[in-house]
Backbone bond lengths (Angstrom), bond angles and torsions (degrees), N, CA, C in turn:
res aa  C-N    CA-C-N  psi(-1)  N-CA   C-N-CA  omega(-1)  CA-C   N-CA-C  phi
1 M - - - 1.421 - - 1.607 102.93 -
2 P 1.360 108.22 127.53 1.407 119.51 179.16 1.654 116.18 -63.64
3 V 1.379 108.37 -31.46 1.485 111.35 -179.16 1.469 109.16 -71.11
4 L 1.345 125.76 -34.69 1.334 122.27 174.74 1.441 116.44 -66.78
5 V 1.296 117.62 -32.59 1.445 125.05 179.50 1.684 108.03 -64.77
6 V 1.352 114.80 -45.15 1.295 118.14 178.89 1.593 109.94 -68.00
7 L 1.366 120.59 -35.79 1.524 119.73 178.61 1.568 107.56 -68.64
8 I 1.245 118.77 -33.55 1.558 127.59 177.96 1.556 106.36 -59.47
9 I 1.321 111.62 -55.02 1.486 115.71 -177.08 1.643 112.55 -62.93
10 F 1.308 112.21 -46.32 1.530 114.08 171.62 1.398 113.98 -54.54
11 A 1.311 118.57 -47.54 1.541 121.03 -173.14 1.489 107.29 -65.94
12 L 1.274 121.91 -39.02 1.535 128.51 175.00 1.465 110.81 -61.88
13 A 1.296 116.96 -41.13 1.460 119.87 -178.58 1.532 113.71 -73.98
14 F 1.357 117.56 -38.95 1.422 120.69 166.15 1.415 118.10 -59.21
15 Y 1.368 117.48 -35.72 1.395 118.80 178.70 1.597 110.00 -68.77
16 V 1.139 119.03 -44.47 1.394 125.49 -179.43 1.557 106.74 -62.86
17 Y 1.293 117.38 -49.73 1.497 123.58 177.31 1.642 112.30 -51.80
18 Y 1.276 109.05 -48.58 1.546 113.30 -174.84 1.531 109.82 -78.43
19 K 1.298 119.04 -26.24 1.417 121.34 176.42 1.545 114.21 -67.73
20 I 1.406 111.84 -42.85 1.395 120.56 175.71 1.561 112.17 -61.83
21 K 1.377 111.59 -48.84 1.343 120.05 176.73 1.528 116.95 -58.78
22 S 1.314 113.48 -34.73 1.498 121.66 -178.45 1.649 104.22 -71.75
23 Y 1.295 113.93 -40.62 1.409 115.99 -177.63 1.492 112.48 -65.38
24 R 1.391 115.67 -33.65 1.478 118.89 -175.67 1.492 113.44 -80.75
25 S 1.341 118.60 -22.00 1.372 125.23 178.35 1.509 118.50 -56.97
26 N 1.329 118.03 135.87 1.484 114.82 178.03 1.520 116.32 -102.73
27 K 1.329 112.72 -11.16 1.522 121.07 -179.70 1.564 103.45 -78.58
28 P 1.311 121.86 135.85 1.394 120.86 173.69 1.492 115.55 -72.25
29 I 1.259 118.82 -35.12 1.537 117.43 -174.60 1.496 102.11 -83.15
30 E 1.261 123.43 -33.87 1.540 120.78 -178.92 1.460 106.14 -70.45
31 K 1.340 122.31 -29.74 1.400 122.34 -179.97 1.525 113.21 -68.55
32 R 1.351 115.31 -35.10 1.564 124.13 -178.96 1.557 103.15 -74.10
33 W 1.266 120.31 -34.57 1.534 124.45 -175.77 1.479 107.29 -69.51
34 I 1.298 110.81 -47.71 1.520 116.13 179.36 1.477 115.11 -69.51
35 S 1.341 116.06 -22.99 1.498 124.15 -179.90 1.469 100.20 -78.09
36 A 1.376 124.07 -34.64 1.500 119.61 -177.71 1.487 108.31 -72.94
37 K 1.338 119.58 -35.19 1.445 118.89 178.34 1.548 107.46 -62.63
38 S 1.388 118.17 -39.41 1.524 115.10 178.55 1.532 115.26 -76.06
39 S 1.315 117.71 -12.72 1.378 115.60 170.10 1.542 109.83 -79.97
40 I 1.289 114.24 -33.03 1.509 112.54 175.62 1.521 113.99 -62.76
41 A 1.365 113.77 -38.41 1.518 120.55 179.78 1.541 105.97 -66.70
42 L 1.320 119.74 -40.86 1.506 119.57 -175.14 1.506 108.82 -70.24
43 G 1.375 118.31 -36.72 1.398 122.11 179.95 1.568 111.94 -67.69
44 L 1.387 113.25 -33.52 1.605 114.95 179.22 1.534 101.59 -79.93
45 F 1.256 127.61 -25.69 1.493 125.82 178.68 1.471 106.75 -63.72
46 V 1.324 117.56 -57.04 1.461 123.13 -179.48 1.485 114.68 -56.67
47 A 1.471 113.60 -45.67 1.533 120.01 173.39 1.405 112.96 -58.51
48 F 1.212 118.10 -50.55 1.549 117.86 -179.33 1.658 113.74 -66.48
49 F 1.360 111.78 -27.79 1.483 117.80 174.25 1.526 107.94 -65.98
50 G 1.338 115.55 -43.54 1.426 120.39 -177.06 1.525 109.64 -72.01
51 L 1.257 115.34 -35.60 1.556 111.46 175.07 1.445 116.15 -69.50
52 N 1.386 116.63 -29.41 1.454 123.81 173.60 1.433 108.39 -65.32
53 Q 1.330 124.94 -39.46 1.380 127.78 176.23 1.523 113.25 -60.11
54 L 1.246 112.05 -36.60 1.486 112.68 -177.38 1.569 109.90 -74.50
55 F 1.246 121.07 -28.17 1.445 118.33 173.20 1.543 115.01 -87.79
56 L 1.251 120.79 -20.75 1.477 121.74 -176.59 1.552 110.41 -74.48
57 Y 1.291 114.49 -63.87 1.491 116.52 -176.69 1.527 110.46 -110.72
58 R 1.299 116.41 158.90 1.498 124.96 -178.44 1.472 120.23 -115.71
59 S 1.415 112.41 15.33 1.440 112.33 177.24 1.493 112.55 -81.95
60 T 1.247 118.22 161.36 1.500 124.33 179.64 1.530 111.97 -60.45
61 L 1.240 119.07 -39.56 1.526 124.26 178.42 1.582 108.47 -61.32
62 S 1.351 114.62 -50.24 1.454 119.18 -176.81 1.575 111.17 -67.31
63 L 1.290 112.31 -36.71 1.599 112.57 177.52 1.503 111.69 -65.15
64 S 1.379 117.77 -39.24 1.400 122.77 -173.58 1.629 108.41 -73.83
65 V 1.376 114.49 -40.17 1.470 116.19 176.86 1.519 111.36 -68.22
66 G 1.328 116.50 -38.39 1.468 120.18 175.85 1.484 112.16 -64.37
67 A 1.240 119.33 -34.79 1.564 122.18 178.46 1.478 110.22 -70.02
68 I 1.386 114.97 -41.68 1.430 119.60 -179.32 1.637 110.84 -67.14
69 F 1.233 116.85 -39.94 1.401 126.15 175.16 1.617 109.98 -58.54
70 L 1.237 112.64 -49.33 1.434 126.34 177.63 1.522 108.31 -51.57
71 L 1.280 117.28 -59.39 1.389 127.13 -178.98 1.506 113.48 -56.40
72 I 1.352 115.53 -56.36 1.519 121.81 179.72 1.511 108.64 -60.68
73 G 1.270 119.22 -38.90 1.513 122.08 -176.72 1.549 114.68 -64.53
74 F 1.402 109.98 -47.98 1.420 116.77 178.25 1.587 111.30 -68.45
75 A 1.277 114.00 -39.18 1.524 117.67 173.56 1.515 113.91 -57.53
76 S 1.368 115.59 -46.34 1.485 121.62 178.40 1.572 106.82 -63.70
77 A 1.330 119.00 -44.73 1.496 119.66 -179.58 1.410 113.97 -65.26
78 W 1.384 122.26 -30.47 1.431 129.64 174.63 1.569 110.86 -67.83
79 T 1.307 117.98 -49.74 1.373 114.98 -179.36 1.479 113.54 -74.30
80 G 1.295 120.12 -24.27 1.459 124.95 169.60 1.485 110.37 -65.63
81 Y 1.202 118.54 -36.83 1.482 125.66 178.24 1.610 107.05 -66.87
82 R 1.270 116.37 -49.75 1.494 119.76 175.87 1.402 113.18 -57.53
83 A 1.312 118.32 -42.77 1.471 118.22 174.11 1.349 116.81 -62.27
84 Y 1.343 115.88 -40.96 1.517 123.77 -178.78 1.578 102.64 -62.71
85 K 1.252 122.25 -49.25 1.501 121.16 -179.04 1.571 111.95 -65.85
86 H 1.236 114.55 -28.11 1.488 116.23 176.76 1.512 112.78 -73.08
87 Y 1.376 120.20 -38.97 1.389 123.17 179.86 1.524 117.94 -82.34
88 L 1.311 114.56 -17.03 1.402 122.21 -174.72 1.591 110.84 -57.38
89 P 1.303 120.59 -55.57 1.497 117.05 178.91 1.480 115.13 -59.29
90 Q 1.486 116.80 -28.19 1.442 115.70 -175.97 1.537 106.69 -77.38
91 V 1.282 116.69 -32.10 1.484 117.45 -178.16 1.515 106.11 -72.44
92 L 1.304 122.36 -38.57 1.363 123.07 -178.23 1.727 110.37 -63.42
93 S 1.253 112.66 -36.75 1.453 121.54 179.50 1.598 105.33 -74.04
94 E 1.214 119.08 -35.87 1.514 120.98 176.10 1.468 113.91 -63.62
95 V 1.362 111.80 -37.55 1.504 119.07 179.59 1.522 109.87 -70.30
96 K 1.429 112.51 -39.97 1.501 116.14 -179.00 1.448 113.66 -63.66
97 Q 1.301 118.51 -29.06 1.428 123.22 -177.01 1.523 115.51 -67.89
98 K 1.289 113.06 -27.59 1.480 119.99 -171.78 1.398 106.98 -90.83
């Protein structure tokens, strides 16, 4: 499915973008916040890759690997989202102080 391929490429591009942005950040809380965004992007990359595996091949091994990637990807994206929500108020207060 071409839609999944585009989503995979976008998720990977956002992961690389946020990882570089996190590396360049000087503020510790902002660094964790941006790292949480990169974790969401990486989780979505893995989940979309697993979903693509489910549609591409119909072997038992491919279906089980795709399902595992889907679960791990969405779990990683969910924990990244929770970290993002946790650090958001701290980042806003850090910005207000300056």
